[in-house]
Structures are given as structure tokens and as C-alpha cells.
C-alpha positions as CSV (number, residue, x, y, z in Angstrom):
1,M,70.6,158.9,132.1
2,N,67.5,160.0,130.2
3,T,67.7,163.5,128.6
4,S,64.2,163.7,127.2
5,Y,61.6,165.3,129.4
6,V,59.5,162.1,129.7
7,G,62.6,160.2,130.5
8,Q,63.5,162.7,133.2
9,Y,60.0,162.5,134.6
10,S,60.4,158.7,134.7
11,D,63.8,158.9,136.4
12,T,62.6,161.1,139.2
13,N,59.2,159.4,139.8
14,T,59.8,156.3,142.0
15,S,56.3,155.0,141.1
16,V,57.3,154.3,137.5
17,V,58.1,150.6,137.1
18,E,58.6,150.6,133.3
19,Y,59.2,153.4,130.8
20,Y,58.8,153.0,127.1
21,N,59.8,155.6,124.5
22,F,58.2,155.1,121.1
23,A,58.9,158.6,119.8
24,R,60.7,159.1,116.5
25,T,62.2,162.4,115.4
26,G,60.4,163.8,112.4
27,F,57.3,161.5,112.3
28,D,54.1,163.3,111.5
29,T,50.8,162.2,113.2
30,Q,49.9,159.8,110.3
31,Q,53.3,158.1,110.7
32,M,52.7,157.8,114.4
33,L,49.6,155.8,113.5
34,T,50.7,153.8,110.5
35,A,54.5,153.7,110.1
36,G,55.9,150.5,108.8
37,T,59.3,148.9,109.3
38,D,60.8,150.7,106.3
39,E,59.3,154.1,107.0
40,K,62.1,156.7,107.3
41,D,62.3,159.5,109.9
42,A,63.6,163.1,109.5
43,C,67.1,161.8,109.8
44,D,66.5,159.3,106.9
45,N,66.7,156.4,109.4
46,K,64.3,153.5,109.0
47,W,61.7,153.0,111.8
48,G,62.8,149.4,111.9
49,R,60.0,148.2,114.2
50,G,57.2,145.8,113.3
51,S,54.4,148.2,114.4
52,P,53.9,152.0,114.4
53,P,54.5,154.0,117.6
54,V,50.8,154.2,118.6
55,T,50.3,150.5,118.2
56,L,53.4,149.8,120.3
57,A,52.0,152.2,123.0
58,D,48.6,150.4,122.8
59,T,50.3,147.1,123.4
60,A,52.3,148.4,126.4
61,I,49.2,149.9,128.0
62,R,47.2,146.7,127.6
63,K,50.0,144.7,129.1
64,A,50.2,147.1,132.1
65,K,46.4,146.8,132.7
66,T,46.7,143.0,132.4
67,D,49.4,143.2,135.1
68,E,47.0,145.4,137.2
69,R,49.2,148.5,136.9
70,K,48.5,152.1,136.2
71,A,49.4,153.2,132.6
72,Y,50.2,156.8,131.7
73,F,50.6,158.1,128.2
74,V,52.2,161.3,127.0
75,T,52.9,162.6,123.5
76,T,53.6,165.6,121.3
77,G,52.9,165.8,117.7
78,G,51.7,167.8,114.7
79,V,54.5,170.1,113.7
80,N,56.1,167.5,111.4
81,N,52.8,167.4,109.4
82,T,53.7,170.9,108.3
83,N,56.8,172.4,106.6
84,W,57.6,174.5,109.6
85,T,61.1,173.0,109.9
86,K,61.9,174.1,106.3
87,V,60.5,177.6,107.0
88,A,62.5,177.8,110.2
89,E,65.6,176.6,108.4
90,G,65.2,179.3,105.7
91,I,64.7,182.2,108.1
92,A,67.5,181.0,110.3
93,K,69.9,180.8,107.4
94,C,68.8,184.2,106.1
95,G,69.2,185.7,109.6
96,V,72.8,184.3,109.8
97,V,73.6,185.6,106.3
98,D,72.3,189.0,107.4
99,E,74.8,188.8,110.3
100,F,77.6,187.7,108.0
101,R,76.8,190.7,105.8
102,R,77.7,193.0,108.6
103,H,81.1,191.3,109.1
104,I,81.8,191.3,105.4
105,Q,80.9,195.0,105.2
106,K,83.3,195.8,108.0
107,Y,86.0,193.8,106.1
108,I,85.3,195.9,103.0
109,V,85.5,199.1,104.9
110,D,88.7,198.1,106.7
111,K,90.4,197.1,103.4
112,K,89.0,200.2,101.7
113,L,87.5,198.1,98.9
114,P,85.1,199.7,96.4
115,W,82.2,197.5,97.3
116,T,79.1,197.3,99.5
117,A,77.7,194.1,101.0
118,T,73.9,193.9,100.7
119,L,71.1,191.6,101.5
120,H,67.7,191.9,99.8
121,W,64.4,190.2,100.6
122,F,61.8,188.9,98.2
123,D,58.3,187.4,98.4
124,A,57.3,184.2,96.6
125,D,56.6,186.1,93.4
126,G,60.1,187.7,93.3
127,K,58.9,191.2,94.4
128,E,61.3,193.0,96.8
129,I,59.8,193.3,100.3
130,A,60.7,194.2,103.9
131,K,62.6,191.6,105.9
132,G,59.7,191.1,108.3
133,K,57.4,189.7,105.5
134,A,59.9,187.2,104.2
135,I,58.8,184.6,106.7
136,L,55.5,184.3,104.8
137,G,57.5,182.8,101.9
138,G,60.1,184.1,99.5
139,A,63.9,184.4,99.7
140,C,66.9,186.5,100.8
141,H,69.7,187.3,98.4
142,G,73.1,188.5,99.6
143,K,75.5,190.1,97.1
144,V,78.3,192.6,96.8
145,K,77.7,195.8,94.9
146,G,80.3,198.1,93.4
147,D,83.2,197.9,91.0
148,L,83.7,194.1,90.4
149,T,86.1,194.4,87.5
150,D,88.4,191.3,87.5
151,V,86.7,190.0,90.6
152,T,85.1,186.5,90.8
153,Y,81.5,187.4,91.9
154,I,80.0,185.4,94.7
155,H,76.4,185.7,95.8
156,K,74.0,183.6,97.8
157,R,70.2,183.2,97.5
158,I,68.3,181.3,100.2
159,E,64.7,180.2,99.7
160,I,62.1,180.5,102.4
161,P,59.1,178.2,101.6
162,T,55.5,179.4,102.2
163,Y,54.2,177.8,105.5
164,D,51.6,175.2,104.8
165,G,50.2,174.7,108.3
166,P,46.6,175.9,107.6
167,D,46.3,173.1,105.0
168,K,47.4,170.5,107.6
169,Y,45.6,171.6,110.8
170,K,42.4,169.5,110.1
171,Q,44.4,166.3,109.6
172,I,46.4,167.0,112.7
173,G,43.3,167.5,114.8
174,T,41.7,164.3,113.4
175,D,44.8,162.2,114.1
176,A,45.3,163.6,117.6
177,K,41.7,162.6,118.4
178,D,42.3,159.2,116.9
179,I,45.6,158.6,118.9
180,V,44.1,159.6,122.2
181,N,41.0,157.6,121.7
182,K,43.1,154.5,120.9
183,M,45.0,155.1,124.2
184,L,41.7,155.4,126.1
185,T,40.4,152.2,124.5
186,A,43.6,150.4,125.5
187,G,43.0,151.4,129.1
188,A,45.3,154.4,129.8
189,D,44.6,155.9,133.2
190,K,46.1,159.3,132.4
191,I,46.9,160.9,129.0
192,V,48.8,164.2,128.5
193,W,49.3,165.9,125.1
194,M,52.1,168.4,125.6
195,G,51.8,171.4,123.4
196,Y,54.7,172.9,121.4
197,Y,56.8,175.5,123.2
198,D,57.7,179.0,121.9
199,L,61.0,178.7,120.1
200,T,61.4,182.4,119.4
201,P,63.8,183.0,122.3
202,A,66.3,180.6,120.9
203,K,69.8,181.7,120.1
204,I,72.7,180.2,118.2
205,N,76.5,180.5,118.4
206,V,77.1,182.2,115.1
207,G,80.8,181.7,115.1
208,N,80.6,177.9,115.6
209,F,77.8,177.7,113.0
210,A,79.8,179.7,110.5
211,E,83.0,177.8,111.0
212,T,81.3,174.5,110.4
213,Y,80.5,175.5,106.9
214,R,83.5,177.8,106.2
215,L,85.9,174.9,106.6
216,K,84.0,172.9,104.0
217,L,84.7,175.5,101.3
218,S,87.5,175.3,98.9
219,E,90.8,177.0,100.0
220,K,90.4,179.5,97.2
221,V,86.9,180.5,98.4
222,Q,88.0,180.6,102.0
223,G,90.7,183.1,100.9
224,W,88.0,185.5,99.7
225,L,86.2,185.5,103.1
226,P,87.1,187.7,106.1
227,G,88.3,184.7,108.0
228,K,86.9,183.0,111.1
229,I,83.7,184.7,112.5
230,P,84.0,185.4,116.2
231,S,82.0,183.2,118.5
232,Y,79.0,185.0,120.0
233,E,75.3,184.4,120.2
234,V,72.6,185.8,117.9
235,E,68.8,185.3,117.9
236,L,67.6,182.4,115.7
237,V,64.4,184.2,114.9
238,S,66.0,187.6,114.3
239,D,63.1,189.9,113.4
240,D,60.2,191.1,115.5
241,D,57.7,190.4,112.8
242,W,59.1,186.9,112.4
243,K,58.6,186.4,116.1
244,K,55.0,187.5,116.0
245,T,54.3,185.2,113.0
246,A,56.0,182.2,114.6
247,K,54.1,182.7,117.8
248,K,50.9,182.8,115.9
249,W,51.6,179.6,114.0
250,I,52.6,177.8,117.2
251,G,49.3,178.9,118.8
252,E,47.4,177.7,115.7
253,L,49.1,174.3,115.8
254,N,48.4,173.8,119.5
255,A,44.8,174.8,119.0
256,A,44.4,172.3,116.2
257,V,45.3,169.6,118.7
258,K,43.6,170.9,121.8
259,D,40.3,171.7,120.2
260,N,40.0,168.1,118.9
261,L,41.0,166.0,121.9
262,P,38.1,164.0,123.4
263,A,36.4,165.5,126.4
264,N,37.4,163.0,129.0
265,A,38.6,163.4,132.6
266,K,41.6,161.2,131.8
267,V,42.8,163.5,129.1
268,K,44.6,166.8,129.4
269,F,46.2,169.1,126.9
270,Q,49.1,170.8,128.6
271,A,50.6,174.0,127.4
272,A,54.4,173.9,127.3
273,P,56.3,176.1,129.8
274,E,58.1,179.2,128.6
275,L,61.7,178.3,127.9
276,D,64.3,181.1,127.8
277,A,67.3,181.0,125.5
278,D,69.4,179.1,128.1
279,K,67.0,176.2,128.0
280,I,67.2,175.7,124.2
281,Q,70.1,174.3,122.1
282,K,72.4,176.8,120.6
283,T,74.5,174.7,118.3
284,M,72.0,174.9,115.3
285,V,74.0,172.2,113.5
286,G,72.3,168.8,114.2
287,G,69.0,169.9,115.6
288,C,68.5,173.4,117.0
289,P,66.1,174.6,118.3
290,H,65.2,171.6,120.5
291,P,65.3,172.0,124.3
292,N,68.6,171.3,125.9
293,K,68.9,169.2,129.1
294,P,67.7,172.0,131.5
295,G,64.8,172.7,129.0
296,H,63.8,169.1,129.2
297,A,63.9,169.3,133.0
298,E,61.5,172.2,132.8
299,L,59.2,170.2,130.6
300,A,59.4,167.3,132.9
301,K,58.2,169.4,135.9
302,T,55.3,170.6,133.8
303,L,54.4,167.1,132.8
304,D,54.5,166.1,136.5
305,T,52.1,168.9,137.3
306,A,49.8,167.9,134.4
307,F,49.6,164.3,135.5
308,K,48.8,165.3,139.1
309,A,46.0,167.6,137.8
310,I,44.2,164.6,136.2
């Protein structure tokens, strides 16, 4: 059973004779065009194939046309050209630390300890700022204030890199145009470039996430913590200003692709459907915030609509 949205489209469309998936997690648009056998993906796994993804797709399309069959091509790409994943990781971790601070402060109050759990936000130059601006680059720094006499002091600083998308958009647009033109030359009958979806509704199970890392700490350090965090959901992008900024960046990235695709009746840029939190992974560990199975089903329906519109 395919779980990817293109795989689900293939499974439910009886006209599909063969389905090829040449996608690779973490490849940028240049790697889609040029990846060699030893090229590593985002999970540090080698590509392991003799040709890059676009070349393999080109070969499959030419074979289909030789066999007098229709050939459809669909792709998504561009976000991995940027450091968005690292930015998202930074704000997600800081958001979770902010949530943990609340639990630690409750523990401090319950135990009547002379401390206060705090979390401060800084820009890339080290100047203290409001939380909402930290997504533009900087750090969060959680620490305990108060009488720390004879107490081993633990604090945590998490870096949030400055988003580099604006420096990458031109190359993304150039590569998108090149990829689509190669598919047209190969003979593709229909081509859909699926835009990136809005990930800001995503939620995570903070208890499961916390427990994964708490159990990796030494027994001594575990003894300093309040214990297991209850399992409940919190927003992955936990600040309204962060949401606005993330939405802006997603729009810019999609525009970098859409505005550079060749004007051809066989080509369509398809905006992704809106996915609510129940259609996005909540585990965080191992790949949040990708769509879950219902999310991929929604994307598959959107893909079907896009192909029918061409």
C-alpha cells in the first residue's frame, strides 16, 4: 500500500499501468538534476542509483512514449535548497522548551523552591528581543533564576539560523524550469508541480517528544527534572508572528517555482490543499511536519483534480 500522495493517486486510478517513484527525502533541485550514486540525502543515505532522479524520470517517460502510452509527471521541490528545515527545527525546539518552562515553573512553585524558570529570546547579534522576532534568526535561552547556592546549574540555549531562502529563490526557479522542460522534451503528456502546503497548523505530542529525550539523559540529570511530561498536543509553530512569517516564506518559495515554469498547456502549478492538524504528523521525532496518511490522501485528490484540468 502506497502512503505517498502520488502513490495513492496511482493506486486509485485504474488507468495507471506503471508507477515510478524517483523522489528522495532532502534532495534540493540541483540534486534532482545531477545526483550521483554516492550523493547523500537528508538522512545521510546514499542515492545509490546510476542516474539522478530527473534522468530516471526522463528515461521512464521516453519508454512510455515508445510503448505508445500516456506519461504523467509530478514533482515537488525547492524547500531543501534553503535552510528552512533547520529554522523550523530551531523554532520547534524553542517552542517546546517554552512549554517545558511552564512545567518546570509549576514544579518550582509546588516544591516552594527559591527559583524562577525563564526563557529569553535573542536576535543573531545577541540582543534580547520579543519571541515573535526570533524566527528571523537568533536563539532562545532557558535558565533558572534565584538562589542557586550549592545547586548544579543547568541551562539550555538553542540556536535559530537566519532563513536563507531569498538567496536561493533564483536557482530554485531556474532549476524548476529546467526540470519541466526536460520532461516536456522527453514527451510527457501532463506535468504537475505541486506547491508546498502550509505547515503552520501542525501540532506535536509534547509528552512523547519530551520522553524520547528525557530517557536519554543520565539518571542524575533525570532526577533534577519534574518527571515525565504529560502527553498532550501543542502547536509546532507556537507564535502568531512565527505563523505569519512561515506563511510568507512558503508563499515566496511557491512563487519562485510557479513564476518560472514554462508557459505550456501540458504544465500546471498546483497549489497544495489546506491541511489541518489532523492531516499532519504529530510525532516530531523522525520527520514532522510531513503529511500523514490522510494528508497524503488529500494531496492525492488535489493531484487528480490538477491532472484532469490539463
